[in-house]
C-alpha positions as CSV (number, residue, x, y, z in Angstrom):
1,M,0.4,0.1,-0.1
2,W,0.8,3.6,-0.5
3,Y,-0.3,6.9,0.8
4,T,-1.2,9.9,0.3
5,Y,-1.4,12.1,3.5
6,V,-1.8,15.7,5.2
7,L,-0.4,17.3,7.4
8,K,-1.5,20.8,9.5
9,S,1.2,22.9,10.9
10,L,0.1,23.8,14.5
11,K,2.6,27.0,14.2
12,D,1.1,28.7,10.9
13,K,-2.0,26.7,9.9
14,N,-0.9,25.9,6.4
15,L,-1.2,22.3,5.2
16,Y,1.2,20.0,4.0
17,V,0.4,17.4,1.0
18,G,2.9,14.4,0.8
19,F,2.6,10.6,0.1
20,S,5.0,7.7,1.2
21,K,5.2,4.1,1.4
22,D,5.3,4.2,5.0
23,L,3.3,6.3,6.3
24,R,4.4,5.6,10.1
25,V,8.2,6.3,9.3
26,R,7.4,9.4,7.5
27,I,4.7,11.5,10.0
28,K,7.9,10.3,12.0
29,E,10.3,12.0,10.5
30,H,8.3,15.0,9.4
31,K,7.6,15.7,13.2
32,T,11.3,15.4,14.7
33,G,12.3,18.0,12.0
34,K,13.6,15.6,9.3
35,V,12.1,16.7,6.5
36,P,13.0,19.9,5.2
37,A,10.0,21.1,3.6
38,T,8.4,21.4,6.8
39,K,10.9,21.7,9.4
40,S,10.6,25.6,9.8
41,R,6.6,24.7,10.3
42,L,6.8,22.7,13.4
43,P,5.2,21.3,15.3
44,L,2.9,18.7,12.6
45,E,-0.1,17.5,13.4
46,S,-1.9,14.6,11.0
47,V,-5.0,15.9,9.9
48,Y,-5.8,12.9,6.6
49,Y,-5.1,10.6,4.7
50,E,-6.0,7.8,2.4
51,A,-4.2,4.5,1.3
52,C,-3.7,4.1,-2.3
53,L,-3.0,0.2,-4.2
54,D,0.1,1.8,-5.9
55,E,2.6,4.4,-6.2
56,K,0.8,6.3,-9.8
57,K,-2.2,6.4,-7.6
58,A,-0.7,7.9,-4.2
59,V,0.9,10.6,-6.7
60,K,-2.3,11.2,-8.2
61,R,-3.7,12.3,-5.3
62,E,-1.2,14.1,-3.8
63,K,-1.3,16.5,-7.3
64,Y,-4.9,16.4,-7.0
65,F,-4.9,17.7,-2.9
66,K,-2.4,20.5,-4.0
67,S,-4.9,22.0,-6.9
68,G,-7.3,24.2,-5.7
69,F,-10.5,22.1,-6.0
70,G,-8.0,19.1,-4.1
71,R,-7.9,22.3,-1.2
72,K,-11.1,23.0,-1.1
73,F,-11.9,19.0,-1.0
74,L,-9.4,19.0,2.1
75,K,-11.2,21.9,3.5
76,A,-14.5,20.5,3.7
77,R,-12.8,17.6,5.4
78,I,-10.6,18.5,8.1
């Protein structure tokens, strides 16, 4: 399984969207400051994720969440 996930910065309230094969490990890396893209936005909260059957679908979902329609979808869900 692959996962598309959304983290929320408790510092600036912005969302970060990513994908990973190992969701638990990746979120732990984010929360401990090991990911440069989110290091300055700590602390982070995991607010949403979806499981996908393959990497292509997870990447496609990540791109959707980063689009205007995807951001609207996430706002309605979170």
